[in-house]
N, C-alpha and C positions, 0 to 999 in steps of 0.2 A: 826661290821655290817656297810656297807657304806650307803650313802644317797639313792642310787637307790634301795637297798633292802628294806629300810624303807618305801619308797613311794609305792612300789609294795605291801607290806603287808597291808598298810593302805587302799589301793584301794580294795583289795580282801575282807577285813573286811567290808567295806561299801556295796559292792555288796551282801555279805552274809546277812547282817542285813536287806537290802531292800527285799531280797527274803523271809526271815522269816516273815517280817511284812505283806506281801501280799500273803503269800502262802496259807492260809486257807480261803480267802475271795471269795465270789461269785460275778463275774463281769457281769453276764448276764443281770442284771437289768440296769447297766450302759449303756450297748450296746443298750438295748431297748429304753432307754431315749434319747440317742444320735440319734437314728433313727427317733424317734417321734418328735424331735425338728424341728421347721419350719426354712426354709432358711431365712437368713437375707435379709432385704429389705433396699433400699437406703434411709431410713428416717434419722431423726436426731439421733436416737439411734443406727444406724447400725455401726458395727465395720469395720475396714479397710479391714480385710480378707473377710467379707461378701460382701462388695462392689466389690472387685476384682472378686469374684465368680459370681456376678450377671451380667446379660446382659444389654446392653444400653436400656434405656427406657425414655419416656416422663413423667414427673411428673405432678401431678394435677395442679400446678400453671403455666404450660406451659414451664418450664425449662427442661433441659435434664440432665440425669445422664449417663455419659460415663466412664467406667473403664479406668484406666491408660494404661493397656496392649492394649486395643482397640484403644486408642488415638495414641499410637505409631504405631500400625498396619496400620491405615488409614492415618497417616501422618498429624495429627492436629498440627498446629503451630500458635502461637499467639505473639503479640507484644504490648507493652505499648504505648498508645497514649498520645499526649500532645496537649492541647488546646492553639493555638497561632494564630497570624495574618497570613493569607494566601492570595496570589494573586487571585483576582477574575478572572474567565474565562468566555468565551463566545464560544458556539458551533456554527460552521458554516457548511453549506453544500458545499462540493467541489468535484472536480473530477481530476483525473490524466491527465495531458496533456504533450505533447512533449515540451522540453525546447526550447523556441524561438531562443536561441543562437546557439543551436546545431542541431535542427531538420530541416527538409526540406520537400518540397512538389513539385511534378511534375504534371503539368496540361497541357492539350492539348491547344495549341494556335490557332488551327483551327480544323475543322471537318476532320477526316481522318481515315485511316485503320492502325492498329497496326501490325508491323513486328518485329520479334525477333532481339535482339541485338547480338553482337559478342559472348556472353556467353550464348545465349539462352534467353528464357523468364524469367524475374526475378520472384522469388517466395518469399513469406513472410519468414523472418528469414535469408535471404542471406545478407552477409556483402558486402558493396559497398564502394568505395572510391570517393572522390569529383572529379567531372568531368568525371566519368566513363559513357560510353554509355550504357544505360539500354535497349533501344529499339528504333525503328524508327517509325515515323508517316508519312504515305504516304497520301497526300491530296485526298479527294474524293469530287465530285461535280455532279450536275445533268447533263443530256445530253445537255441541252441548254447552261449551263455555260461552259461545256467542249468544245462545238462547238465554242462559242465565243472566248475562250482561244486559240483554234487551229487557228481560223481566225486571231487573233492578232499575233500569232506566225508566220504565213505565211506572213503577211504584214510586220512585222519587218525583216523577212528574205529577202524580196524583197528590202526593203529600204537599208539593209546592202549590198546587191549585187550592187546596184546603187552607193552607197558611195564608195565601193572598186574600181569599174570601174573608177569613177571620180578621185580618188586618183592616180590611175595608169597613167591616161592621164596627170595629172598635174605633176607627177614625171618625165614623159617623156619630158615635156616641161620645165624642171627645167633650170633656167637661163633666159627663155623668160617670165615667169610669176613670180609674186611676191612670195617671200618665205612665207609670211603670209597666202596666199591662200592654199598653200600646207599643212601648219600646221593646218589650220582650217579643211581641208578635213580629215586629219589624226585624229583629235580630234572627228569629227563627226562619223567616222568609229568606233572608240573605244567605243563611247557612245552607238551606235546601237548594238555592240557586247554584251555589258553588259546588255542592255534591253532584247535582245533575250535570253541570258543565264538565266536571272531571270525569264522570262516567261516560258521557257522550264522547269526550275526547279520546278516552281509552278504546272506544269502539270504532269511531270513524276518523279521528284525527291522526296526523302524521307528525312524529317528533323530528325536529331538524337535527342533523349531525354536523357539528361545528368543528373547525380545525382548532386543536388545543395549542398550537404553536405555529409560527411562521416558518416557511421553508419550502421544500419540494416533496411531492408525493413520491415515495420510493417504492411502494408496493401496493397494488390494488388489482383485484381480478373480478370486480363486481360488474354486473350488467343490470339494466333496468328490469324490475320485476323479480329479481332473484330473492329467494326466501332464505334468511339467515337465522341461526340460533342465538340465544342469549350468550353474551360474553365472547362471541366470535369477533376476531380482529378484522376490521373492515378496511382501514387505511393506516399506512405507516408514513410518518412525516419526518424528514431529516433536514438538517442544514449542511449542504455539501462542504462548506468551508470550515465546519467544526465537527470532526469525527473523532472517535475514541477507539482505543484498542484495549481489550480485556485479555489478560494472560493468566495462566494457572501456574502458581509456584508451589513446588513440593517441599520447599524449605521455609519454615516459618520466619526465619530471621532475614530474609532477603530484603524486605522493605527497610529494615534498619540500617543496612550497609550499602544501600543503593546510591550510586553517584549519578549515573545518567543511563539512558536507554535509547535504543534505536530498533528499527524493524526493517527486515529485508522482504520486499515484495517482488513480483515478477518484473515490474517496470523499473523500480528504482529503490533507493534507500530512504527511509522515513525517520525523521527525528521525532522523538517522543518526550513528553514531559510527564513525570510521575504525579498522579493526582492523589492516590491513596490505595490502601488495601483492606480487604475484609478481615474479620476475625472469626469467621465461621467456615469450617471446612466444606468444600463442595467437590465431589468426586475425588476425595482424598487429597485435595489441594486447596490453597488459599487464592481467591481471585484478586488480581492486581489491576488497577485501572490507570491507563495512560491516555493523554490527549495528544493527537497528532499536531505537531507544530509546523511541519513542512507545508508551505502553501501549495495550492493547486495540485493536490495529490490525486492520482488516478487509481483509486481503490474503491471497492464497493462494500456495503454493509454485509457482513457474513463471510467475507473473504478471509481465509486462514493466512496467518503471518508467522514468521519466525522472529520472536522478540529477543534481542540481545541486551542483557542487563550488565552494566559495569558496576562492580562492587569495590569496597575499600580494601579488599585483600590484594596482595601484589604477587606477581610471578616474574621470573627473570627470562627475558627473551628479546627478540627483534620484531618490530612492528613493520609489516609489509602490506601493500594493497592486496585486496582479494584477487585482483586480476593477475597476480604473480603465480597463483596456484595453477597447477596443471596435472594431468593424469599420465602416468607412464607404466609400462609393464602390465601387470595384472591389476590395473585400476588403482595403483598406489598414488598417493598425493606427493607431489614433488615441486621444487622450484629450480629454475635454471640460474646457475652462477656464472657470470662473465669472468672467467679466469685470465684469459689473454685477449688480445685484440680481435682474433677470429676464432676463439675456442670457447665453448660453453660446456659446463659439467652439470649434470642433474644431481640434486641432493634430495633424498627422501626426508620428508618432514611430517610432523603431526601438529597441524595448526589448531589454534584455539581462537575463536572469534573475539575481537575487541569491540567492534561495532559493526554496522551493516556494510562498511566499506573496507575495514582493516582487520587483519588477523595477526595473532602473535605466534611466533615460532620459537619454541624453547629449546629445540635440539636440531642438529644438522647444519647450523650456520655459525660462522665465526664473526667476531667484530671486524668490520671493514670489508666484508664480502660485498661484491656488486651483484645484486639480484635483478633479474629481468622482470620488469613490471608491466611491459607492453610487448606483445608478440610471443608470449610464452607458449600459447597453444599452437602457433605455427612452427615453432622450433621442435615441438614434440612430434610433428608430422614428418620430420626429416628421417629418411631411412638409409 
């Protein structure tokens, strides 16, 4: 008899003995007892299988019981924090502006009427090149002013006719008169021609409005025939790939201790590069200029931003992602700490921004705590 036959016979004998041992017993009472047994609760004496079968719930001490399968389903993730020195930050109010090095503005040099350019009336979003004619500005004036200009034009035309006749007489007597008299008459005639041309252009001519920089027209509400005043802004031109942020600092020494800066917009975080700061107060604050380094930013000129400036000063705390913050109770800021495999405890904290994505927590956490960085908002909804 080989080993396979011996193993098969032993297995059959075991099954037979098990069947004989339980063949005459009544198991109906066992089924009733199992049905009457209460479901396990997530207390200290609960088994692992009872916890997995239970639903998430808030315990009497305010902590949460969340089964492992549900944690994976809602995407709860945590990371261990380290208490260490961190750079202190300051939050400033700022707004997006056009980069002064690449942006441009077209203003009316005098009161006039708008006429379309060679490519029609410019509209927002149209790309333009430097020196391109965007539109024409034809001067407008009152009836009295126009009458005076017409009178001056007629007077200059008469003086020009006299000067030309005098020049012809002198040229006919060339050799009998001094050459310098003929040259003076020629110069006088040229000056009168230029004066008449300038006067006629101010009455009937139209001044071309050229783009001072290459980019995209960001603002324009002009229509053909619209009358504008002198110094009125007609077109704003920006380079969307090069925008800047201007922030107001109420502490004069921020620029000297600044390490880095970032901004938080509705869409995403922006990395900023410090360009410089002014030395003259404006609205009781000093303006600081930053250039947006993040490519393909979805921001618009004039959009307000929260600028976060990292300084050389240090604070003691733990750095956590901004996504770890949540609201509990009466709107208090807190983070969830993963204390056990299926237990979470809320810790009230007072965060301070480190940059657009990270905050520093100087109280409420201990070195080595596991803080929930994803799914914190869903945990706060457990009742």
